[in-house]
C-alpha positions as CSV (number, residue, x, y, z in Angstrom):
1,M,42.8,-4.0,37.2
2,L,43.5,-7.1,35.2
3,Y,42.7,-5.6,31.8
4,G,44.9,-2.6,32.4
5,A,47.8,-4.9,33.2
6,F,47.1,-7.0,30.1
7,F,47.3,-4.0,27.7
8,F,50.5,-2.5,29.1
9,M,52.2,-5.9,29.3
10,P,54.1,-5.3,26.0
11,I,55.8,-2.2,27.5
12,Q,56.7,-3.8,30.8
13,K,57.7,-7.4,29.8
14,N,58.2,-8.2,26.1
15,F,58.7,-11.9,26.8
16,A,55.3,-12.0,28.6
17,F,53.7,-10.4,25.6
18,Q,55.3,-12.9,23.2
19,A,54.1,-15.7,25.4
20,A,50.6,-14.3,25.3
21,L,50.7,-14.1,21.5
22,I,51.8,-17.8,21.3
23,L,48.9,-18.8,23.6
24,L,46.5,-16.7,21.6
25,S,47.7,-18.2,18.3
26,A,47.4,-21.7,19.8
27,A,43.8,-21.1,20.9
28,L,43.0,-19.7,17.4
29,F,44.5,-22.8,15.7
30,T,42.7,-25.2,18.0
31,T,39.2,-23.6,17.7
32,E,39.3,-23.0,13.9
33,C,40.8,-26.3,12.9
34,A,38.7,-28.4,15.3
35,A,35.4,-26.9,14.3
36,Q,33.5,-29.0,11.7
37,D,30.0,-28.9,10.4
38,D,27.7,-30.9,12.8
39,G,25.0,-31.3,10.2
40,S,22.8,-28.4,11.4
41,A,24.5,-25.8,9.1
42,A,22.7,-23.6,6.7
43,T,24.3,-25.0,3.5
44,N,23.1,-22.4,1.1
45,G,21.7,-18.9,1.0
46,P,23.0,-15.7,2.6
47,I,24.7,-15.4,5.9
48,V,24.9,-12.1,7.9
49,V,27.5,-11.7,10.7
50,M,26.9,-8.6,12.8
51,I,29.7,-7.7,15.2
52,T,29.3,-4.7,17.5
53,I,32.3,-3.0,19.0
54,D,30.8,-1.5,22.2
55,G,31.2,2.2,22.5
56,F,33.4,2.6,19.4
57,P,33.0,6.3,18.4
58,A,32.7,7.1,14.7
59,R,35.1,9.9,15.0
60,A,37.9,7.5,15.8
61,L,37.9,6.5,12.1
62,D,39.2,9.9,11.2
63,D,42.5,9.2,12.9
64,P,45.0,7.6,10.5
65,R,46.8,6.1,13.5
66,L,43.8,3.9,14.4
67,P,45.3,0.5,14.9
68,M,42.6,-1.5,13.1
69,P,43.9,-2.9,9.8
70,E,41.1,-5.5,9.5
71,L,38.4,-2.9,10.0
72,R,40.1,-0.7,7.4
73,M,40.3,-3.5,5.0
74,L,36.6,-4.3,5.4
75,E,35.8,-0.6,5.0
76,A,37.8,-0.3,1.8
77,N,36.2,-3.4,0.3
78,G,32.6,-2.5,1.3
79,A,30.4,0.5,2.3
80,H,30.6,2.7,5.3
81,A,28.7,5.5,7.0
82,D,30.5,8.7,8.0
83,V,28.4,8.7,11.2
84,M,25.6,6.3,12.3
85,Q,23.2,8.0,14.7
86,P,22.1,5.8,17.6
87,V,18.7,6.0,19.3
88,N,18.0,7.5,22.7
89,P,19.0,6.7,25.3
90,T,22.5,6.2,23.9
91,V,23.1,3.2,26.0
92,T,24.1,-0.3,25.1
93,W,20.9,-2.4,25.4
94,P,18.5,0.1,23.9
95,N,20.8,0.4,20.8
96,H,21.6,-3.2,20.4
97,T,17.8,-3.8,20.4
98,A,17.3,-1.0,17.8
99,L,19.9,-2.6,15.6
100,I,17.9,-5.9,15.3
101,T,14.4,-4.5,15.4
102,G,14.6,-1.2,13.4
103,V,12.5,0.6,16.1
104,N,13.5,2.9,18.9
105,A,12.8,2.7,22.6
106,S,9.3,4.2,22.2
107,V,8.4,0.9,20.6
108,H,10.8,-1.7,22.0
109,H,10.7,-0.3,25.5
110,V,14.3,-1.1,26.4
111,M,15.6,2.0,28.3
112,V,18.6,0.7,30.2
113,N,20.9,-2.4,30.4
114,G,18.1,-4.5,31.7
115,L,14.6,-4.2,33.1
116,I,13.9,-1.3,35.6
117,T,12.2,-2.7,38.7
118,F,10.7,-0.8,41.7
119,P,11.1,-2.4,45.1
120,D,8.0,-2.5,47.3
121,D,9.8,-0.9,50.2
122,G,10.4,2.4,48.3
123,S,14.2,1.9,47.9
124,A,16.0,2.9,44.8
125,P,15.0,1.4,41.4
126,E,17.0,-1.6,40.4
127,V,18.1,-2.7,36.9
128,K,17.8,-6.5,36.4
129,P,19.6,-7.7,33.2
130,W,18.9,-11.4,33.4
131,V,15.2,-11.4,32.5
132,P,13.5,-13.2,29.6
133,R,13.6,-11.5,26.2
134,D,9.8,-11.5,25.9
135,T,9.5,-9.6,29.2
136,L,12.0,-7.0,28.1
137,V,11.8,-6.5,24.3
138,H,8.4,-5.5,22.9
139,A,9.2,-5.7,19.2
140,E,9.9,-8.3,16.5
141,T,13.6,-9.0,16.0
142,L,15.6,-10.2,13.1
143,Y,16.0,-13.6,14.7
144,D,12.2,-13.8,15.0
145,A,11.8,-13.0,11.3
146,A,14.6,-15.4,10.4
147,A,12.9,-18.2,12.3
148,A,9.6,-17.5,10.6
149,A,11.4,-18.0,7.3
150,G,13.0,-21.3,8.4
151,M,16.4,-19.8,9.1
152,T,18.7,-20.2,12.1
153,T,20.4,-17.7,14.4
154,G,23.4,-17.7,16.7
155,Q,24.4,-15.1,19.3
156,V,27.5,-14.4,21.3
157,D,27.3,-11.9,24.2
158,W,24.3,-10.2,22.6
159,V,22.0,-8.4,25.0
160,A,18.3,-8.3,25.8
161,I,18.1,-11.8,24.3
162,Y,17.9,-14.2,27.3
163,N,15.7,-17.2,26.8
164,A,14.9,-16.1,23.3
165,R,13.0,-19.0,21.7
166,N,14.2,-18.2,18.2
167,V,18.0,-18.4,18.8
168,Q,19.4,-21.8,18.2
169,W,23.1,-21.4,19.1
170,E,24.3,-19.1,21.9
171,F,27.2,-18.3,24.2
172,A,25.8,-15.6,26.4
173,E,27.3,-12.8,28.5
174,R,26.9,-15.2,31.4
175,P,27.3,-18.5,29.6
176,D,25.8,-21.8,30.7
177,P,28.7,-24.2,31.0
178,D,26.4,-27.1,30.0
179,S,25.2,-25.4,26.8
180,P,26.2,-27.0,23.4
181,I,28.6,-24.2,22.5
182,A,30.3,-24.2,25.9
183,Q,30.7,-28.0,25.6
184,D,32.3,-27.4,22.2
185,L,34.8,-25.0,23.7
186,I,35.5,-27.3,26.6
187,A,36.1,-30.2,24.3
188,D,38.5,-28.1,22.2
189,K,40.3,-27.1,25.4
190,V,39.6,-23.4,24.8
191,A,38.3,-23.0,28.3
192,T,37.5,-25.2,31.3
193,K,34.0,-25.8,32.7
194,D,35.0,-23.9,35.9
195,E,36.2,-20.9,33.8
196,I,33.0,-20.8,32.0
197,A,30.9,-21.2,35.2
198,S,32.7,-18.2,36.7
199,F,32.9,-16.3,33.4
200,G,31.8,-12.9,34.6
201,Q,33.3,-12.9,38.1
202,K,36.9,-14.1,37.8
203,S,38.0,-13.1,34.3
204,S,39.4,-10.0,32.7
205,P,37.5,-8.1,29.9
206,A,40.3,-9.1,27.4
207,W,39.9,-12.8,28.2
208,R,36.2,-12.6,27.9
209,D,36.4,-11.0,24.4
210,E,38.8,-13.7,23.4
211,I,36.5,-16.5,24.5
212,W,33.5,-14.8,23.0
213,T,35.5,-14.8,19.7
214,D,36.2,-18.5,20.1
215,A,32.5,-19.1,20.6
216,A,31.6,-17.0,17.5
217,I,34.0,-19.0,15.4
218,D,32.6,-22.3,16.7
219,I,29.0,-21.3,16.0
220,L,29.9,-20.0,12.5
221,T,32.0,-22.9,11.3
222,R,30.4,-25.8,13.1
223,H,26.7,-24.7,13.1
224,T,26.7,-22.0,10.4
225,P,23.5,-20.0,11.1
226,N,22.0,-17.6,8.7
227,L,22.4,-14.8,11.2
228,L,25.2,-14.5,13.8
229,L,25.1,-11.7,16.3
230,M,28.4,-11.0,18.2
231,H,29.1,-8.3,20.8
232,L,32.7,-7.2,21.9
233,L,32.7,-5.4,25.2
234,Q,36.2,-4.5,26.3
235,T,36.2,-1.3,24.3
236,D,33.3,0.0,26.5
237,T,35.0,-1.1,29.7
238,L,38.3,0.6,29.1
239,Q,36.7,3.8,27.8
240,H,34.6,4.2,30.9
241,E,37.7,3.8,33.0
242,Y,40.2,6.0,31.0
243,G,38.1,7.9,28.5
244,P,37.6,7.7,24.8
245,L,40.5,8.1,22.3
246,T,43.1,7.6,25.0
247,P,46.0,5.1,24.8
248,A,44.0,2.5,26.7
249,A,41.1,3.0,24.4
250,Y,43.3,2.6,21.3
251,A,44.7,-0.6,22.8
252,A,41.1,-1.9,23.2
253,Y,40.3,-0.9,19.6
254,A,43.4,-2.9,18.4
255,Y,42.3,-5.9,20.4
256,A,38.8,-5.8,19.0
257,D,40.3,-5.6,15.5
258,R,42.2,-8.8,16.2
259,C,39.0,-10.5,17.3
260,I,37.3,-9.4,14.1
261,A,40.2,-10.7,12.0
262,R,39.9,-14.1,13.6
263,V,36.3,-14.4,12.7
264,V,37.0,-13.3,9.1
265,D,39.9,-15.8,8.8
266,A,37.7,-18.6,10.2
267,A,35.0,-17.8,7.6
268,R,37.7,-17.9,4.9
269,S,39.1,-21.2,6.1
270,A,35.5,-22.7,6.2
271,G,34.8,-21.6,2.6
272,L,32.0,-19.2,3.7
273,L,33.2,-15.9,2.4
274,D,31.2,-16.0,-0.8
275,R,28.0,-16.1,1.3
276,I,28.8,-13.8,4.2
277,T,28.0,-10.2,4.7
278,F,29.9,-8.7,7.6
279,I,28.4,-5.7,9.5
280,L,30.8,-4.0,11.9
281,T,29.0,-1.4,14.0
282,S,28.8,0.1,17.4
283,D,25.9,0.9,19.7
284,H,27.0,4.5,20.6
285,G,30.0,6.7,20.8
286,F,31.7,8.1,23.9
287,G,32.3,11.4,25.7
288,T,34.9,12.5,28.2
289,I,33.6,13.6,31.6
290,T,35.2,15.8,34.3
291,H,32.1,16.6,36.5
292,A,29.4,14.5,38.2
293,I,25.8,15.4,38.9
294,R,23.9,13.4,41.7
295,P,20.3,14.2,41.0
296,N,19.0,12.1,43.9
297,V,20.8,14.4,46.3
298,A,18.3,17.1,45.3
299,L,15.5,14.8,46.1
300,V,16.9,14.2,49.6
301,E,17.3,18.0,50.1
302,K,13.6,18.5,49.0
303,G,12.4,15.8,51.4
304,L,11.2,13.5,48.6
305,L,13.6,10.8,49.8
306,Q,13.9,10.1,53.6
307,M,16.1,7.9,55.7
308,K,14.5,4.7,57.0
309,D,16.2,1.7,58.6
310,G,19.6,3.0,57.4
311,R,18.7,3.8,53.8
312,Y,16.7,6.3,51.8
313,N,13.2,5.5,50.7
314,G,10.5,7.3,48.7
315,D,8.2,7.1,45.8
316,T,10.3,9.5,43.6
317,W,13.8,8.4,42.3
318,F,16.2,9.2,39.6
319,L,18.0,6.4,37.7
320,A,21.3,7.9,36.4
321,E,22.8,6.7,33.2
322,G,25.8,8.9,32.4
323,G,24.6,11.5,29.9
324,E,20.9,11.1,30.9
325,A,18.9,10.6,34.1
326,S,15.3,9.3,34.2
327,L,12.9,10.3,37.0
328,F,10.2,7.8,38.2
329,I,7.3,9.1,40.3
330,R,5.3,6.1,41.7
331,D,2.5,8.2,43.2
332,A,0.2,8.8,40.1
333,S,-1.5,11.7,41.8
334,K,1.8,13.6,42.1
335,K,3.3,12.9,38.6
336,T,2.2,16.0,36.6
337,L,2.8,18.7,39.2
338,L,6.0,17.2,40.7
339,A,7.6,16.5,37.3
340,Q,7.0,20.2,36.3
341,Q,8.4,21.5,39.6
342,L,11.6,19.3,39.3
343,K,11.9,20.3,35.6
344,E,12.0,24.0,36.6
345,Y,14.5,23.2,39.3
346,F,17.0,21.1,37.3
347,A,16.9,23.6,34.4
348,T,19.0,25.8,36.7
349,V,21.5,23.2,37.8
350,P,25.0,23.5,36.3
351,G,25.8,20.8,33.7
352,V,22.1,20.1,32.9
353,A,21.5,20.7,29.2
354,G,17.8,20.1,29.3
355,A,15.0,18.8,31.5
356,Y,12.0,17.3,29.7
357,T,8.6,16.1,30.9
358,N,7.6,12.7,29.5
359,Q,5.5,14.4,26.8
360,E,8.4,16.5,25.7
361,A,10.9,13.6,25.8
362,Q,8.7,11.6,23.4
363,K,10.2,13.7,20.6
364,F,13.5,12.0,21.4
365,G,12.0,8.5,21.0
366,I,11.4,8.0,24.8
367,P,8.4,5.7,25.6
368,A,5.1,7.5,26.4
369,S,3.9,7.4,30.0
370,G,1.3,4.7,30.4
371,S,2.7,2.6,27.6
372,T,5.2,0.9,29.9
373,D,6.5,1.3,33.4
374,Q,9.9,1.8,31.9
375,A,8.8,5.3,30.7
376,P,10.3,8.2,32.8
377,D,8.2,11.0,34.2
378,L,11.1,13.5,33.7
379,Y,14.1,13.1,31.5
380,L,17.4,15.0,32.1
381,A,20.1,15.5,29.5
382,A,23.7,16.4,30.6
383,E,26.0,18.9,29.0
384,Q,29.3,17.6,27.6
385,G,31.8,17.0,30.3
386,Y,29.1,16.3,32.9
387,A,27.6,12.9,33.8
388,F,24.7,11.9,36.0
389,V,25.7,9.4,38.7
390,G,23.9,7.6,41.5
391,G,24.2,8.3,45.2
392,T,22.2,10.2,47.8
393,Q,25.0,11.9,49.6
394,G,27.7,14.5,48.8
395,P,27.4,17.6,46.7
396,L,24.8,17.9,43.9
397,V,27.6,18.8,41.4
398,S,31.3,18.0,41.9
399,D,34.5,17.7,40.0
400,L,35.9,14.2,39.3
401,P,39.4,13.5,40.5
402,V,40.4,12.2,37.0
403,A,38.7,12.4,33.6
404,R,36.7,9.4,32.6
405,G,34.3,8.4,29.8
406,T,30.6,7.8,29.5
407,H,27.7,7.9,27.0
408,G,23.9,8.4,27.3
409,Y,23.9,11.9,25.9
410,L,21.2,12.9,23.4
411,N,21.8,11.2,20.1
412,T,22.3,14.6,18.4
413,D,25.6,15.0,20.3
414,P,28.4,14.4,17.8
415,D,30.4,12.4,20.3
416,M,27.6,9.8,20.4
417,G,28.0,9.0,16.6
418,A,28.5,5.3,16.1
419,L,30.4,3.1,13.6
420,F,28.9,1.4,10.6
421,I,30.7,-0.7,8.0
422,I,29.1,-3.4,5.8
423,S,31.3,-5.6,3.6
424,G,31.4,-9.0,1.9
425,A,28.9,-10.8,-0.2
426,H,26.1,-8.8,-1.7
427,I,27.9,-5.5,-0.9
428,R,29.2,-2.9,-3.4
429,R,32.8,-1.7,-2.9
430,G,33.9,1.9,-2.0
431,I,30.4,3.3,-1.1
432,D,30.2,6.2,1.3
433,L,26.7,6.2,2.8
434,G,27.1,9.6,4.5
435,D,25.1,10.0,7.7
436,I,22.6,7.2,8.5
437,T,20.6,6.1,11.5
438,N,20.9,2.7,13.2
439,L,17.2,2.1,12.5
440,Q,18.3,1.4,8.9
441,V,20.4,-1.6,9.9
442,A,17.7,-4.1,10.6
443,P,15.8,-3.4,7.4
444,T,19.1,-3.8,5.5
445,V,19.8,-7.2,7.1
446,A,16.2,-8.2,6.5
447,K,16.6,-7.4,2.8
448,I,19.8,-9.4,2.5
449,L,18.3,-12.4,4.2
450,G,15.0,-12.0,2.3
451,V,12.8,-11.8,5.5
452,S,10.1,-9.4,6.5
453,L,10.3,-6.9,9.4
454,P,7.1,-4.8,9.1
455,A,7.6,-2.6,12.2
456,A,10.8,-1.2,10.8
457,K,9.9,2.0,9.0
458,E,13.3,3.3,7.8
459,E,14.5,2.4,4.3
460,P,17.3,-0.2,3.9
461,L,20.7,1.0,2.7
462,T,20.1,-0.2,-0.8
463,S,22.9,1.9,-2.3
464,A,25.3,-0.4,-0.5
465,L,23.8,-3.6,-1.9
466,Q,24.7,-5.3,-5.2
């Protein structure tokens, strides 16, 4: 794959690596020097820049060989948590939404990386990511609160945020080549219009993180919003492929650190450091897997899924998400009895740590049945080393040919612990916050910005604030 070749290029061809560094430096110089205030900038008051490093496990910080000097510098000059507990499910979109709402999935209703939809023909549920924010997120966000206070927001590769009316500047996961930020990057010769138009299809994860960083610098220095949300993704991609805390993962961590350093350097050059609070965080940790569980195979064996026109159909399906799997029963008359029967069955399957009815799963922050069609009727949790995967054929449980990585396990699993560092203006130095929850992040940002977020019930991290 392209990103694998990119990271091992220094070992294979030093001259190619040096050339890549020259091109990277040139792109950095062009973007940071060309960006100038366009007149829309927030000229006074606090600025919060939240950067998520997707899938960065908190336990990686314990390794002195972690190749992230910028992250270490921000940690030393600010406050940090030993572990930040994510919400369930420990998946990217639910936790990014928790970070900016201060509520869990039982309130915001984001359960996967998009909206779960149920085809009329009874085929497998589908996850649709490109749906409007108001359809997906059922809670007030920081950018809503900022807009109510007359503040502005920018976002780069944030999630569950499409068509959000209170975000002024954006460069999305699938960017619009005609958007103002894309036009800035095209004018600065950072990327071509064709490259941006085919952003997700023809580019490597490393290149996308680089361009997202260029976009964040452009938004910060040219438009200067009060709140900037930025999401780096390659760390998740490589850990899924090769596993956490592997050489490939550490290469991805190092690259993410370079992206963070570029943003900090740009803020320094623009004279913004005395106003900016940086938050470096992750959405979840990562676990290593060596076994796969295909829960829909059991539904086929029990006759709940049947072949029709070349594919399986039925009103009962599992949606597998690594460390968890959610069962959806579309026939209301069958929900209670069938969920209980399948709970008893899966409690005996190797690799299943727990099977919970919807009422039982609510204690984990899972939405209540009837509150949303995103609420599962049965919720399965995997043991460490096992992951739920899709598919209706093959063995129910099997070994993987090579170890890989995933997340989605219950948030009490130590491997799911996430990163949290807060540094910069308004932040005390050398503070160890101990163990926190990511539901405290949004109230903390709200306090810094001076905005109200009533639905968030956790206390802000006031011991970190000056």
